[in-house]
Each structure stands twice: as C-alpha cells, then as structure tokens.
C-alpha positions in Angstrom: 171.2 1.7 -30.8 173.7 2.5 -33.5 177.3 3.2 -32.7 180.2 4.5 -34.7 178.0 6.6 -37.0 180.7 9.3 -37.2 183.2 6.8 -38.6 184.0 6.4 -42.3 182.3 3.7 -44.3 184.0 1.2 -46.7 183.3 -2.2 -48.2 184.9 -5.5 -47.1 185.6 -8.2 -49.7 187.2 -11.6 -49.9 189.3 -12.8 -52.8 190.2 -16.5 -53.2 193.4 -17.8 -54.8 192.3 -21.3 -55.8 195.2 -23.7 -56.5 194.9 -27.0 -58.3 197.4 -29.6 -59.6 196.9 -31.6 -62.9 199.7 -34.1 -62.2 202.2 -32.0 -63.9 201.6 -28.3 -63.3 200.5 -26.2 -60.3 197.6 -24.1 -61.5 195.3 -21.2 -60.4 191.6 -20.8 -61.3 190.8 -17.4 -62.8 187.6 -15.8 -64.2 186.7 -13.1 -66.6 185.1 -10.3 -64.7 181.4 -9.7 -65.6 181.0 -6.2 -64.0 182.7 -2.9 -64.0 185.3 -1.7 -63.4 187.5 -3.8 -65.7 184.7 -5.9 -67.2 185.9 -8.9 -69.3 189.4 -8.8 -67.8 190.9 -11.7 -65.9 190.5 -11.7 -62.1 190.5 -13.9 -59.0 187.2 -15.1 -57.7 185.9 -12.7 -55.1 182.9 -11.1 -53.5 181.7 -8.8 -50.8 181.2 -10.1 -47.3 177.5 -10.2 -46.3 176.3 -8.3 -43.2 175.8 -11.5 -41.1 178.6 -13.6 -42.6 182.0 -14.3 -41.1 185.1 -14.0 -43.2 185.7 -17.7 -43.3 182.1 -18.3 -44.3 182.4 -15.8 -47.1 185.6 -17.5 -48.4 183.9 -20.9 -48.3 180.8 -19.5 -50.2 183.0 -17.9 -52.8 185.2 -20.9 -53.4 182.2 -23.3 -53.5 180.4 -21.0 -56.0 183.2 -21.5 -58.5 184.2 -25.1 -57.8 181.1 -26.8 -56.5 183.2 -28.1 -53.6 182.2 -27.4 -49.9 185.0 -29.2 -48.1 188.3 -27.8 -49.2 191.5 -26.6 -47.6 191.2 -22.8 -47.0 193.6 -20.5 -45.2 193.4 -16.8 -44.6 196.4 -15.2 -46.3 196.7 -11.4 -46.0 194.6 -8.3 -45.9 195.0 -5.9 -48.9 194.0 -2.4 -48.0 195.7 0.2 -50.2 193.4 3.2 -50.4 193.4 3.2 -54.2 193.5 -0.5 -54.9 190.0 -0.5 -56.5 188.8 2.4 -58.6 185.3 1.4 -57.8 185.5 2.6 -54.2 187.2 2.1 -50.9 187.5 -1.7 -50.8 189.5 -3.7 -48.3 190.0 -7.3 -49.4 190.9 -10.3 -47.2 192.7 -12.9 -49.4 192.4 -16.6 -48.8 194.0 -19.4 -50.7 192.3 -22.7 -51.3 193.8 -26.1 -52.3 191.4 -28.3 -54.4 191.5 -31.5 -56.4 191.0 -30.5 -60.0 189.3 -33.8 -60.9 186.7 -33.3 -58.2 185.7 -29.7 -59.1 182.5 -29.0 -61.1 183.6 -28.2 -64.6 180.1 -27.1 -65.6 179.9 -24.4 -62.9 183.4 -23.1 -63.8 182.5 -23.0 -67.5 179.3 -21.0 -66.8 181.3 -18.5 -64.9 183.9 -18.2 -67.6 186.6 -19.7 -65.4 189.8 -21.2 -66.7 192.9 -22.9 -65.2 196.3 -21.3 -65.8 199.8 -22.3 -64.8 201.2 -20.3 -61.9 204.1 -19.6 -64.2 202.0 -18.3 -67.1 198.8 -16.5 -66.5 197.2 -13.3 -68.1 197.4 -9.8 -66.7 195.1 -9.4 -63.7 193.0 -6.5 -62.3 193.7 -4.7 -59.1 196.4 -6.2 -56.9 195.5 -9.8 -57.7 198.9 -10.6 -59.1 200.4 -9.6 -55.7 197.8 -11.8 -54.0 198.9 -14.8 -56.1 202.6 -14.2 -55.4 201.9 -13.9 -51.7 199.8 -17.1 -51.7 202.5 -19.0 -53.6 205.2 -18.0 -51.0 202.9 -19.1 -48.2 202.2 -22.4 -49.9 205.9 -23.0 -50.4 206.6 -22.5 -46.7 203.6 -24.6 -45.6 204.6 -27.6 -47.8 208.0 -27.8 -46.1 206.5 -28.2 -42.6 203.0 -29.6 -43.2 201.5 -32.1 -45.6 199.0 -29.7 -47.2 200.2 -30.7 -50.6 198.1 -33.8 -50.3 195.0 -31.6 -50.6 196.0 -31.2 -54.3 196.4 -34.9 -55.1 193.8 -37.6 -55.8 193.0 -40.0 -53.0 195.4 -42.5 -54.6 198.7 -41.4 -56.1 202.2 -42.6 -56.9 205.4 -41.4 -55.3 206.3 -39.9 -58.7 203.1 -37.9 -58.7 203.9 -36.7 -55.2 207.4 -35.6 -56.2 206.0 -33.9 -59.2 203.7 -31.9 -57.0 206.4 -30.8 -54.7 208.6 -29.8 -57.6 205.8 -27.8 -59.0 205.1 -26.0 -55.7 208.8 -25.3 -54.9 209.6 -24.6 -58.6 212.8 -26.7 -58.3 213.8 -30.2 -59.2 214.3 -32.7 -56.3 216.7 -35.6 -56.2 214.6 -38.7 -56.8 216.5 -41.0 -54.5 216.6 -38.5 -51.6 213.0 -37.6 -52.0 211.8 -41.2 -51.9 214.1 -41.9 -48.9 212.7 -39.0 -46.9 209.1 -39.8 -47.8 209.4 -43.4 -46.7 211.2 -42.5 -43.5 208.2 -40.2 -42.6 206.0 -43.3 -42.7 202.6 -41.7 -43.1 201.8 -43.1 -46.5 199.8 -46.4 -46.8 201.1 -48.5 -49.7 198.2 -50.1 -51.6 198.2 -53.3 -53.6 197.0 -51.4 -56.7 199.2 -50.0 -59.4 199.0 -47.1 -61.8 199.6 -48.7 -65.2 198.8 -45.6 -67.3 202.3 -44.2 -67.4 204.4 -47.4 -67.6 203.9 -51.1 -68.6 205.4 -52.3 -65.3 203.2 -49.9 -63.3 203.9 -48.0 -60.1 202.3 -48.8 -56.7 199.7 -46.4 -55.5 199.7 -44.8 -52.0 197.2 -43.2 -49.8 197.9 -40.4 -47.2 197.4 -41.5 -43.6 196.3 -38.4 -41.7 196.0 -40.1 -38.3 199.6 -41.2 -38.5 200.7 -37.8 -39.6 199.0 -36.2 -36.5 201.0 -38.5 -34.3 204.2 -37.3 -35.8 203.3 -33.6 -35.7 202.5 -33.8 -31.9 206.1 -35.0 -31.4 207.6 -32.0 -33.3 207.9 -33.8 -36.6 208.9 -31.7 -39.7 207.8 -32.4 -43.3 211.0 -30.7 -44.7 211.9 -32.4 -48.0 
C-alpha cells in the first residue's frame, strides 16, 4: 500500500566537498559539470540518492566514483534546502565532506571526469550554493582539527613534524609557533617515531612519524583534547 500520495514530491541529492593536502596547500576537488543546468561550469561532485540507498552509502558512492577510494573519512555536514537553490527543480541536498590522501586517489578517474584540485583560497566560481557548502565544510574542519586528529586523514602514512605543522597551518589559515607546536605534539604522545628520515627537503633529513590511532583512542576516552 502506498502512503503519503497527497504530499509534494521533490528530489534528494548528496554533494561532496572533497579535501586533500599536497604537503603545502589545503585543496578541494572540483569538476566541470556535464549536464544542464550550468553545463561546463565548475561544481562539487554530487548526485541523486537512489531509492534503496542510504545517505551515507550515496556519499561513499559519489566520493569513490571521483577518487577511486572506498575507505575515506566522511562526515555529514549540513542540509541545503532553499526552495530556489537549483533552477532544475526542487532539490534538497545533503552535503558531506571527505578527507583523502591525494597521492592515493585515482588520477585517471579524476581526469576522465574533468576534475581538478584547487586551493581552498583560490577556486573558480561555482554553481548553485556550492561555495556556501565549501565555506561551511571548512569551518567544520577547522573546529574538528582542534579537538580530533582527523587531519591525519590528509597526510601520507609516514610524515615529518614539519609536514604536520604545515597541514594545521593550511587548515587553520594561520601560522603556528614552531616550538610550541612541536612541544604540544610530543606531549600528546600518539605519534610513533620511525628510524627512517625524509631527505628530500634537507641534506640532514627529518625523522618520519606514524600516527598511532590506538594510543589516541586511549587519550580521548580520558577527555583528551587535540587543541594546538
């Protein structure tokens, strides 16, 4: 039996703000739209939710279709539902943001879909309310990185302390004192120092580290804060 037949009908979509970090700049992945309205204009990656698909599954499908990655950090952000947000019809969009490792994403898939990485500080005009989505996602990411170690989702498995600081400066859009940052990071004690060194950026080389998730969980259960 069908219910709610007298209610208005509308479409439900998911849009994904995909963040990446290239060791210097926090970036977002955008595509050139291949359908009307606004064909050939820059857009976030999105799509309609299928009839037998959850919102989370739709977000994972959409993110994977552009990056080739199945296991990424995804968080539901906000629902954008202004009546006239899409000239194509009554579309409600649930925005998610994803954090991926750029070096692990599938470049061939991205190229085929006309996707490009842009700095969060310098990207082209976007369709609909996608600029608002990015700004909302960036504010959420800035809050999250102060209380959770989600920034590690953007780094390679092995990284230097300098790379970690560069990431946080890129997210927070503010320089951090080198001495204080290193002191706080080492006090937190959830990095494993490796015997390997990164010798690409200096002759002396800098020790590489790996994030210890198990140790971090022990801290968070005691009310630990990642405020830097």
